[in-house]
C-alpha positions in Angstrom: 26.4 2.9 6.4 24.8 4.8 3.6 21.3 6.5 3.8 17.9 5.8 1.9 17.7 8.4 -1.3 14.2 9.0 -0.9 13.8 11.3 -4.3 15.8 8.3 -5.9 13.2 5.8 -4.5 16.4 3.8 -3.2 16.2 2.1 0.1 19.7 1.0 1.8 20.2 -2.5 1.6 21.6 -5.0 4.8 25.0 -4.4 3.3 24.9 -1.2 4.0 26.7 0.2 0.4 23.8 -1.1 -2.3 20.4 -0.5 -2.9 17.3 -1.4 -3.6 15.3 0.4 -6.3 11.0 -0.4 -6.1 8.8 -0.5 -9.3 5.5 0.7 -8.0 2.8 -1.7 -9.8 -0.5 -0.9 -8.7 -2.3 -3.9 -6.2 0.4 -5.6 -8.6 -1.3 -5.4 -12.2 1.4 -5.1 -15.2 1.7 -6.4 -18.4 4.6 -8.3 -20.6 6.1 -4.6 -22.2 6.3 -3.6 -18.4 7.8 -7.1 -17.2 10.5 -7.1 -20.4 11.1 -3.6 -19.9 12.3 -4.7 -16.1 13.9 -8.0 -17.3 15.8 -5.8 -19.9 17.4 -3.2 -17.4 18.2 -5.8 -14.7 20.1 -7.8 -17.5 21.7 -5.0 -18.5 22.9 -3.6 -15.3 23.6 -7.4 -13.7 21.5 -6.7 -10.8 22.0 -9.3 -8.7 18.5 -9.7 -7.2 14.8 -9.3 -8.0 11.7 -9.8 -5.7 8.3 -9.4 -5.5 7.2 -8.0 -2.7 4.5 -8.3 -0.2 3.5 -4.5 -1.4 3.1 -6.1 -4.8 5.8 -4.2 -6.3 8.9 -5.1 -7.9 12.1 -5.1 -6.0 15.8 -4.8 -7.8 18.2 -5.4 -5.5 21.8 -5.1 -4.7 22.4 -2.0 -6.9 25.5 0.3 -6.4 24.5 4.2 -5.8 26.5 5.3 -9.2 23.9 3.1 -10.9 20.9 4.8 -9.5 20.2 7.3 -12.5 21.1 5.1 -15.0 18.6 2.6 -14.0 15.8 5.1 -13.1 15.9 6.4 -16.7 15.9 2.9 -18.4 12.9 2.5 -16.7 11.6 5.4 -18.2 7.9 6.1 -16.9 7.7 3.2 -14.6 7.2 4.9 -11.6 10.0 3.9 -8.8 8.4 3.2 -5.5 7.2 5.6 -2.5 9.6 5.4 0.7 9.7 7.0 4.0 6.6 8.4 5.7 3.6 8.1 3.0 1.3 5.6 1.8 3.6 3.7 -0.1 0.9 0.8 -1.8 -2.3 -0.5 -2.1 -3.1 -4.1 -1.6 -5.4 -5.9 -3.8 -6.1 -9.1 -4.5 -8.3 -9.9 -7.8 -11.6 -9.3 -6.8 -14.6 -10.8 -8.5 -13.4 -10.1 -11.6 -11.3 -13.5 -11.6 -11.8 -14.9 -8.1 -14.7 -17.7 -7.3 -15.4 -16.6 -4.0 -15.1 -12.9 -4.1 -17.9 -10.9 -3.6 -16.6 -7.5 -5.0 -15.1 -6.6 -7.5 -11.6 -5.0 -6.2 -9.6 -3.5 -9.2 -11.2 -0.4 -9.8 -12.1 0.8 -6.4 -8.0 -0.4 -5.6 -6.6 1.6 -8.5 -9.0 4.8 -7.0 -7.1 4.5 -3.9 -3.8 4.0 -5.1 -4.5 7.5 -7.7 -5.8 9.4 -4.6 -3.4 8.3 -2.1 -0.3 6.6 -3.4 2.5 9.0 -2.4 0.6 10.9 0.1 2.5 12.5 3.2 1.2 10.9 6.5 2.8 11.3 9.9 3.3 7.9 10.5 3.7 4.5 8.6 0.0 3.7 7.0 -0.7 0.5 4.7 -4.0 0.2 3.1 -5.3 -2.7 1.3 -8.4 -3.8 0.0 -10.1 -7.3 -0.3 -13.2 -8.7 -2.4 -14.5 -10.7 0.2 -13.7 -12.1 3.7 -11.6 -14.2 3.3 -9.1 -10.7 3.3 -6.4 -12.5 1.6 -5.2 -8.8 1.4 -4.8 -8.9 4.7 -7.0 -5.9 5.4 -6.9 -6.9 9.1 -3.9 -6.2 9.8 -3.9 -2.9 7.6 -4.1 0.6 9.3 -7.2 1.3 7.1 -8.8 -0.8 3.9 -11.9 -2.1 2.4 -13.6 -5.7 2.4 -16.2 -6.6 0.1 -19.6 -8.2 1.6 -22.1 -9.5 -0.2 -24.1 -5.9 0.3 -21.2 -3.6 0.0 -18.4 -2.9 1.7 -17.1 -2.8 5.2 -14.2 0.1 6.1 -11.4 -1.3 8.4 -9.7 0.7 10.7 -6.7 0.3 13.0 -4.9 -2.9 11.7 -0.8 -3.5 12.2 1.4 -6.3 12.2 5.0 -5.6 14.0 5.7 -6.2 17.0 2.8 -5.3 18.8 0.6 -6.9 16.3 -3.4 -5.4 16.1 -6.3 -6.6 14.1 -8.8 -4.3 12.5 -12.2 -3.1 13.4 -15.0 -2.1 11.9 -15.4 1.6 10.9 -18.5 1.2 9.1 -20.2 -2.2 7.1 -21.8 -2.7 4.8 -21.3 0.3 2.8 -23.5 -0.2 0.0 -21.8 2.2 -3.0 -17.5 2.3 -3.9 -18.1 6.0 -3.6 -19.4 6.2 0.0 -16.5 3.6 1.0 -13.8 6.0 -0.5 -15.7 8.6 0.8 -15.1 6.8 4.5 -11.6 6.6 3.8 -11.0 10.1 2.8 -12.6 11.1 6.1 -9.7 8.9 7.9 -7.1 10.0 6.3 -7.6 13.8 7.0 -8.2 12.9 10.4 -5.4 11.1 10.8 -3.0 13.4 8.9 -4.2 16.6 11.3 -4.5 15.1 14.3 -0.6 14.7 13.7 -0.1 11.6 15.8 3.1 9.7 15.3 2.0 6.7 15.4 0.2 3.5 14.0 -3.9 4.6 13.7 -4.6 1.2 15.7 -2.8 2.9 19.0 -5.2 5.6 18.5 -8.6 3.5 17.8 -7.1 1.5 20.9 -6.8 4.6 23.5 -10.1 6.1 22.1 -12.3 2.7 21.4 -13.8 2.0 18.3 -17.2 3.8 18.9 -15.5 7.3 20.2 -13.0 7.0 17.0 -16.3 6.5 14.7 -18.0 9.5 16.4 -15.2 12.0 16.0 -13.9 10.8 12.7 -17.3 10.2 10.7 -19.0 13.2 12.2 
């Protein structure tokens, strides 16, 4: 079986021969020009499958290895989706810009999170999200790190994950009043986790330490 090719953003598929190329669309936001370019590339190269992923990216599926370089060139400045042990994406809901239930605008802070953290190397899988209200449509509850909007600010959540042993995220801080303070809290968690070099999900560490001890250690 072929292996993933991280430098090309290519992930080997089930057949062991073809690849998926993921196009990074921060928070799932895009525009007609970008969509046309992806569609034109898919049509030109006979891509057999196109999927909007759970990570709010576009995946071109079933790509032969010999076409990877040309497809990447044709996609131009559309960034490829990060793979491997790094922060691959920040999932975002529409937030108060569009959603009648949201308490907070998510796009600006979500895009800042994407700018800061996309591709950042971390010791283990780390997923991030931001939701504009406690309905939590971006599923911060099962992300390693994220923000949930409240009427008074942001809840900073840590330690959630899906998988074979799912965990719900716990509140590290509640009702943080400003975006700057919320982002500072995220920075502290990521710096701590990277320095700790634990080869496990953050939820394992939170479970071992307890959320109160984890908060004292990380936020000191």
